[in-house]
C-alpha positions in Angstrom: -121.6 195.4 -55.7 -118.6 193.6 -57.0 -118.2 193.6 -60.8 -117.5 190.3 -62.5 -114.4 190.2 -64.6 -114.7 188.0 -67.7 -110.9 188.1 -68.0 -110.4 186.6 -64.6 -113.2 184.1 -65.0 -111.9 182.9 -68.3 -108.5 182.3 -66.7 -109.9 180.4 -63.9 -112.6 178.6 -65.8 -115.3 179.9 -63.4 -118.7 181.2 -64.5 -118.9 184.2 -66.6 -122.3 185.2 -65.2 -122.9 184.7 -61.5 -126.3 185.0 -59.8 -126.2 188.0 -57.5 -127.6 187.4 -54.0 -131.1 186.2 -54.9 -131.3 184.1 -51.7 -132.8 181.2 -53.6 -132.0 177.7 -52.4 -131.0 175.3 -55.1 -133.8 172.8 -55.9 -134.2 169.8 -58.1 -135.6 170.5 -61.6 -139.2 169.7 -62.0 -141.5 169.9 -65.1 -144.8 171.7 -65.2 -146.8 174.9 -65.0 -147.3 177.9 -67.2 -144.5 180.6 -67.1 -146.0 184.1 -67.4 -143.6 186.8 -68.5 -144.0 190.6 -68.5 -141.5 191.9 -71.0 -140.3 195.2 -72.3 -138.9 195.5 -75.8 -142.0 194.5 -77.9 -143.1 196.3 -81.1 -146.0 196.0 -83.4 -143.6 195.3 -86.2 -142.2 192.2 -84.5 -141.9 189.0 -86.5 -140.2 185.6 -86.4 -137.5 186.8 -88.8 -134.4 186.6 -86.8 -132.6 189.0 -89.1 -134.8 191.8 -87.7 -134.6 191.1 -84.0 -133.1 194.0 -82.1 -134.9 194.1 -78.7 -135.4 191.9 -75.7 -139.0 190.6 -76.4 -138.3 188.8 -79.7 -134.8 187.9 -78.7 -136.1 186.0 -75.7 -139.1 184.4 -77.6 -136.9 183.2 -80.5 -133.5 181.8 -79.5 -133.8 179.5 -76.5 -137.6 179.1 -77.0 -139.0 178.7 -80.5 -135.8 178.4 -82.4 -132.3 177.1 -81.9 -128.8 178.3 -83.0 -125.8 176.1 -83.9 -124.0 177.0 -80.7 -125.0 178.5 -77.3 -123.2 180.4 -74.6 -124.1 178.5 -71.5 -125.0 180.2 -68.2 -121.5 179.6 -66.9 -120.0 181.4 -70.0 -118.7 178.3 -71.8 -119.6 177.8 -75.4 -121.6 174.6 -76.0 -123.3 173.0 -78.9 -127.0 173.5 -79.6 -127.8 172.1 -83.0 -124.1 171.5 -83.5 -122.6 168.6 -81.6 -119.0 169.4 -82.1 -116.6 171.5 -84.2 -112.9 171.6 -85.1 -110.7 174.1 -86.9 -107.7 174.1 -89.1 -104.4 175.5 -87.7 -105.1 179.0 -89.2 -108.7 179.1 -88.0 -109.9 179.5 -91.6 -111.6 176.1 -92.1 -114.1 174.9 -89.6 -115.9 171.5 -89.7 -119.2 171.1 -87.7 -121.0 167.9 -86.8 -124.7 168.4 -86.4 -127.2 166.7 -84.1 -129.2 163.8 -85.5 -132.8 163.0 -84.7 -133.8 166.7 -84.5 -137.1 167.8 -86.2 -138.7 171.1 -86.9 -142.1 171.8 -85.4 -143.7 171.0 -88.8 -142.1 167.5 -88.8 -139.2 168.2 -91.2 -135.9 166.5 -90.1 -133.1 169.0 -89.4 -129.9 168.6 -91.6 -127.1 170.5 -93.2 -129.3 171.9 -96.0 -131.2 173.9 -93.3 -127.9 175.3 -92.0 -126.8 176.5 -95.4 -130.2 178.0 -96.2 -130.5 179.7 -92.8 -127.1 181.3 -93.2 -127.6 182.4 -96.8 -130.7 184.4 -95.6 -128.4 187.0 -94.1 -126.5 187.7 -97.3 -129.2 187.4 -99.9 -130.0 190.4 -102.1 -132.0 193.0 -100.3 -131.6 191.4 -96.9 -131.0 193.7 -93.9 -129.4 191.7 -91.1 -127.1 192.5 -88.2 -125.5 189.1 -88.7 -124.5 190.0 -92.3 -120.9 190.6 -91.4 -120.7 187.2 -89.7 -122.1 185.3 -92.6 -120.4 187.3 -95.3 -117.0 186.2 -93.8 -117.8 182.7 -95.0 -116.3 182.1 -98.4 -117.6 178.5 -98.8 -120.2 176.2 -97.2 -119.9 172.6 -98.1 -122.3 169.8 -97.1 -120.1 166.9 -96.2 -123.1 164.7 -95.2 -126.6 165.2 -93.9 -125.2 166.1 -90.5 -121.7 167.5 -91.3 -120.8 170.8 -92.8 -117.6 172.6 -93.6 -117.1 176.4 -93.5 -114.1 178.1 -95.2 -113.7 181.7 -94.0 -112.2 184.5 -96.0 -109.8 185.1 -93.1 -109.0 183.2 -90.0 -111.4 183.8 -87.1 -110.7 182.3 -83.7 -114.1 183.3 -82.4 -116.2 181.8 -85.3 -118.1 179.2 -83.1 -119.0 182.0 -80.7 -120.5 184.0 -83.6 -122.8 181.2 -84.5 -124.6 181.6 -81.2 -125.8 185.1 -82.4 -129.5 185.4 -81.7 -130.1 186.5 -85.3 -128.7 183.3 -86.8 -131.7 181.0 -86.1 -132.1 177.7 -88.0 -135.1 177.5 -90.3 -136.4 174.6 -92.5 -134.8 175.0 -95.9 -137.9 174.0 -97.8 -140.1 176.7 -96.4 -138.3 179.6 -94.8 -141.1 182.0 -95.6 -143.6 179.8 -93.9 -141.4 179.3 -90.9 -141.0 183.1 -90.5 -144.8 183.6 -90.9 -145.7 180.9 -88.4 -142.7 180.6 -86.1 -141.5 177.1 -87.0 -138.2 176.2 -85.5 -136.5 173.3 -83.6 -136.8 174.9 -80.2 -138.3 173.6 -77.0 -141.5 175.5 -77.5 -143.9 175.8 -80.5 -146.0 178.8 -81.2 -149.7 178.5 -80.4 -150.5 182.2 -81.0 -148.6 185.4 -81.8 -149.9 189.0 -81.7 -147.0 191.2 -82.5 -146.4 193.8 -79.8 -149.1 192.2 -77.6 -148.6 188.6 -76.6 -147.1 185.2 -77.5 -148.4 181.8 -76.3 -146.1 178.8 -76.5 -146.4 175.1 -75.6 -143.8 172.6 -74.8 -142.7 170.2 -77.6 -142.7 166.6 -76.5 -139.8 164.3 -77.3 -137.4 167.2 -77.7 -133.7 166.5 -77.9 -133.2 168.7 -74.8 -135.5 166.6 -72.7 -134.1 166.1 -69.2 -131.7 169.0 -69.5 -133.9 172.1 -70.3 -137.4 173.2 -70.9 -139.2 172.7 -67.6 -142.5 174.6 -68.3 -145.5 173.1 -70.0 -146.4 176.4 -71.6 -145.2 180.0 -71.7 -147.2 183.3 -72.0 -145.2 186.4 -72.8 -147.1 189.6 -72.4 -145.7 192.8 -73.9 -145.5 195.4 -71.1 -143.3 198.2 -72.3 -144.3 200.6 -69.6 -141.9 200.0 -66.7 -144.3 201.0 -63.9 -147.0 198.7 -65.3 -144.5 195.9 -65.7 -143.3 196.1 -62.1 -146.9 196.3 -60.9 -147.7 193.1 -62.8 -145.1 191.2 -61.0 -145.9 192.7 -57.5 -149.6 191.8 -58.0 -148.8 188.3 -59.2 -150.1 188.7 -62.7 -146.7 187.5 -64.1 -143.9 185.4 -62.8 -140.9 187.4 -64.1 -140.1 190.8 -65.6 -137.1 192.3 -67.3 -135.5 195.7 -66.9 -136.3 196.5 -63.2 -137.6 200.0 -62.7 -135.1 201.4 -60.2 -137.6 203.9 -58.8 -139.7 200.9 -57.7 -136.8 198.7 -56.7 -137.0 199.4 -52.9 -140.7 198.5 -52.9 -140.0 195.3 -54.8 -137.1 194.3 -52.5 -139.5 194.7 -49.6 -141.9 192.2 -51.1 -141.2 188.7 -49.7 -142.6 187.1 -52.8 -140.1 188.7 -55.2 -136.4 188.2 -55.9 -134.3 190.6 -57.9 -131.4 189.1 -59.8 -128.5 191.1 -61.1 -125.4 190.3 -63.1 -122.5 192.3 -64.5 -122.2 191.9 -68.3 -121.2 194.1 -71.2 -124.5 196.0 -71.6 -123.9 199.7 -72.3 -126.1 202.7 -72.9 -125.0 205.0 -75.7 -125.6 208.2 -77.6 -124.3 207.4 -81.2 -123.7 210.2 -83.7 -123.8 209.7 -87.4 -120.3 211.0 -88.2 -121.1 211.4 -91.9 -123.6 214.2 -91.1 -123.0 217.7 -89.9 -121.9 218.7 -87.2 -120.7 215.2 -86.1 -118.3 214.8 -89.0 -116.2 217.3 -87.0 -113.9 215.4 -84.6 -113.7 218.5 -82.3 -117.5 218.5 -82.0 -117.4 214.8 -80.9 -114.5 215.5 -78.5 -116.4 218.4 -76.9 -119.6 216.3 -76.5 -117.6 213.6 -74.8 -116.4 216.1 -72.2 -119.8 217.7 -71.7 -121.5 214.7 -70.1 -121.5 214.0 -66.4 -121.1 210.2 -66.3 -121.0 209.8 -62.6 -124.3 211.6 -62.3 -125.9 209.3 -64.9 -124.7 206.2 -63.1 -126.1 207.6 -59.8 -129.4 208.9 -61.1 -130.3 206.7 -64.1 -128.8 203.4 -62.9 -129.1 204.0 -59.2 -125.6 202.6 -58.9 -126.3 199.5 -60.8 -123.4 199.9 -63.2 -120.2 201.8 -63.9 -119.1 204.8 -66.0 -118.2 204.2 -69.6 -115.3 205.6 -71.7 -116.8 205.9 -75.2 -116.0 202.4 -76.5 -118.2 199.3 -76.5 -116.0 196.7 -74.8 -117.3 196.0 -71.3 -115.9 194.9 -68.0 -116.9 191.3 -68.6 -114.9 191.1 -71.9 -111.5 189.3 -71.9 -109.6 192.2 -73.3 -111.4 195.1 -71.6 -108.9 198.0 -71.4 -109.5 199.4 -67.9 -106.3 201.5 -67.9 -107.3 203.9 -70.7 -107.4 207.6 -69.9 -110.9 208.5 -68.9 -112.9 211.0 -70.9 -114.0 213.1 -67.9 -116.7 215.7 -67.4 -115.0 219.0 -68.0 -117.3 221.7 -69.4 -114.5 224.3 -69.5 -112.4 221.9 -71.7 -115.4 221.2 -73.9 -116.0 224.9 -74.4 -112.2 225.4 -75.1 -112.2 222.6 -77.7 -115.1 224.2 -79.6 -113.5 227.6 -79.4 -110.2 226.3 -80.8 -112.2 224.8 -83.6 -113.7 228.1 -84.4 -117.1 227.3 -83.0 -118.9 229.8 -80.7 -121.1 227.2 -78.9 -123.1 224.4 -80.4 -126.7 223.5 -80.9 -127.8 219.9 -81.7 -130.9 217.7 -81.5 -130.8 214.5 -79.4 -133.6 212.0 -80.1 -134.6 209.7 -77.2 -137.3 207.4 -76.0 -137.4 205.0 -73.1 -137.6 202.2 -75.6 -133.9 202.9 -76.2 -133.0 202.0 -72.6 -134.8 202.5 -69.2 -134.5 206.2 -68.3 -133.2 207.2 -71.7 -135.3 210.4 -71.8 -134.1 211.4 -68.3 -130.6 210.6 -69.3 -130.9 212.9 -72.3 -132.2 215.6 -70.1 -129.3 215.2 -67.7 -126.9 215.4 -70.7 -128.7 218.6 -71.8 -128.2 220.1 -68.3 -124.5 219.2 -68.0 -123.7 220.3 -71.6 -125.2 223.7 -71.0 -122.2 224.6 -68.8 -120.0 224.2 -71.9 -122.1 226.4 -74.1 -123.7 223.5 -75.8 -127.4 223.6 -76.4 -128.9 220.1 -76.6 -132.5 220.0 -77.8 -134.0 216.7 -76.5 -136.5 215.3 -78.9 -138.8 212.8 -77.2 -139.7 210.1 -79.7 -142.5 207.5 -79.5 -141.5 204.2 -77.9 -143.3 202.1 -80.5 -141.2 201.9 -83.7 -138.2 203.6 -82.1 -135.7 201.1 -83.5 -137.2 201.1 -87.0 -137.9 204.9 -87.3 -135.3 206.6 -85.2 -132.2 204.6 -84.6 -129.8 204.6 -87.6 -131.9 207.4 -89.1 -131.6 210.4 -86.8 -128.2 212.1 -86.6 -128.0 211.7 -82.8 -130.1 209.4 -80.6 -130.1 207.3 -77.5 -129.3 203.6 -77.9 -128.4 200.5 -75.9 -126.2 197.6 -76.7 -126.2 194.3 -74.8 -122.5 193.9 -75.7 -121.1 190.6 -77.0 -119.2 187.8 -75.5 -116.1 188.6 -77.6 -114.5 191.8 -78.7 -114.5 190.9 -82.4 -118.2 190.0 -82.2 -119.0 193.5 -80.8 -116.8 195.4 -83.1 -117.8 193.5 -86.3 -121.5 193.9 -85.4 -121.5 197.7 -84.9 -118.2 199.2 -86.0 -116.9 197.3 -89.0 -117.0 199.5 -92.1 -120.3 199.0 -94.1 -122.1 196.6 -91.7 -125.9 197.2 -91.3 -125.8 198.1 -87.6 -122.9 200.6 -87.8 -124.9 203.4 -86.0 -122.1 206.0 -86.3 -120.7 205.4 -89.8 -117.3 206.2 -88.2 -114.4 205.4 -90.6 -110.9 205.0 -89.3 -108.3 203.1 -91.5 -106.2 202.0 -88.5 -109.2 200.7 -86.6 -110.4 198.7 -89.6 -106.9 197.3 -90.1 -106.6 196.2 -86.5 -110.1 194.6 -86.6 -109.1 192.3 -89.5 -105.7 191.5 -88.0 -106.9 190.8 -84.5 -109.7 188.5 -85.8 -107.2 186.1 -87.3 -104.6 186.3 -84.5 -104.4 183.2 -82.3 -101.8 184.7 -79.9 -103.8 186.0 -76.9 -101.3 188.6 -75.9 -101.1 190.1 -79.4 -104.9 190.1 -79.6 -105.0 192.0 -76.3 -102.7 194.7 -77.5 -104.7 195.2 -80.7 -108.0 195.3 -79.0 -106.6 197.8 -76.5 -105.5 200.1 -79.3 -108.9 199.8 -80.9 -110.6 200.8 -77.7 -108.3 203.8 -77.4 -109.0 204.9 -80.9 -112.7 204.8 -80.4 -112.6 206.5 -77.1 -110.6 209.4 -78.5 -112.0 209.7 -82.0 -115.1 207.6 -82.4 -118.7 208.8 -82.9 -120.3 207.0 -79.9 -120.7 208.6 -76.4 -120.8 205.7 -74.0 -121.5 207.2 -70.6 -122.3 204.0 -68.6 -122.2 200.3 -68.4 -125.4 198.9 -66.9 -125.8 195.7 -65.0 -128.7 193.4 -66.0 -131.3 193.8 -63.3 -134.4 191.6 -63.6 -136.9 190.3 -61.1 -139.0 187.2 -60.6 -141.5 185.5 -58.3 -140.0 183.3 -55.5 -142.0 180.5 -57.1 -139.3 180.4 -59.8 -135.8 179.0 -59.4 -132.7 178.0 -61.4 -129.4 176.3 -61.2 -127.8 179.1 -59.2 -125.8 180.5 -62.1 -127.3 183.1 -64.4 -125.8 184.0 -67.8 -124.6 187.6 -68.4 -124.5 187.8 -72.2 -128.0 189.4 -72.3 -130.7 190.2 -69.8 -132.9 187.4 -68.3 -130.2 184.7 -68.0 -128.8 185.6 -71.5 -132.4 185.7 -72.7 -132.7 182.0 -72.1 -134.8 182.0 -68.9 -137.6 180.1 -70.7 -135.5 177.0 -71.2 -133.3 177.2 -68.1 -135.6 178.0 -65.2 -138.4 176.1 -63.5 -141.1 176.3 -60.7 -139.7 175.3 -57.3 
């Protein structure tokens, strides 16, 4: 398969995510029917609080279904307005003025206005809040209501990517007069309202009539999203016609699915990457030589072949993917070299190494097998990796960010600053390595405010090099998004690559043929 380069696509203005050989003819949009989804990524702790969303099920049910954001990355990779109609910036990219849509109402009948924007953003920085969007919102020094449908943001520092950041799936818009009730009952401005919600089990949604997106999105009368975390059960549900679409195709069952004339598999190259983050403030991972040895003790090619079945590419221990504009493809590769890994440890005065690695398939499909492959390849370097298989349910709340070393996945982000500021800026909630590097942090702030593209590219290249050489994350592979659907479903022919399932907006963008 041919990877899609975001750099090239941005230069040409072409789509950032392209549908990969589904064989579907383009058909006119039509309204009707109940969309049945079988989705991985559900947890019994799920809620409508966007600050807590971290896996595919709630991401897909929230933004693009029940709730809206201010902006949206369209299927073709362009940034468009959702609840914002337009925006403009000052020359230094510090002051941004947004005009908001008029005539929009929440599902409880409250009109949407600037007060809701201010309240919804302040949720992420209020005392005691734990939100992955905290670094985005905390960069705003002032929010000023210029009118009911106009708002001005003043940033602490210039940020050329600011409108992109407001499409973050955590930054949902809630009614300012009852945020707690909206979280309890799922009250947004989205195309679909909540009929019932059983966390970790099922969501039932129905189409809102008279919505501002009428005629451009929201083609189903209703949606049923069933939580099916077991990959085999999920694929079976699609093959037997119990659901119309599933995420995270099980590669072991892929040949059988491709042989089914009623199923299409769709695949896009994005920035999704599977990782093994180490908490660098804990022993033994505070030792740079330990981290270096572990990076040379993993057989990346084997993982891409056996875990991804070729649906991806090897990674190089940084989070910027092949669809990012400033992806540094020319960095020296951290290659599998058990002799070098053993030598690094010996030079550091370590006679071998024994570490625990926590994994569950909730982290990413095949995560446990990937950890076992890592265990086998590292043994040749004298490194004993004890794979601790954790329960799938509650993995993100009980294991990730808490265990010294674990399996993880990241969908990546549309821009470099968005990815770095979400997971690697000092002090942010989702920094899953606690890696501190003064030069990296300096570059992060400088590149964010830089409007010259070539200068930004140089800085982001250096940041990737620093992470690859010294950071606390082992990134063995980039994984394509591979999902599947019934031939009864169709779409525009272009599929977004920011997240899985058409950037997690299949509910609003697809329809029954």
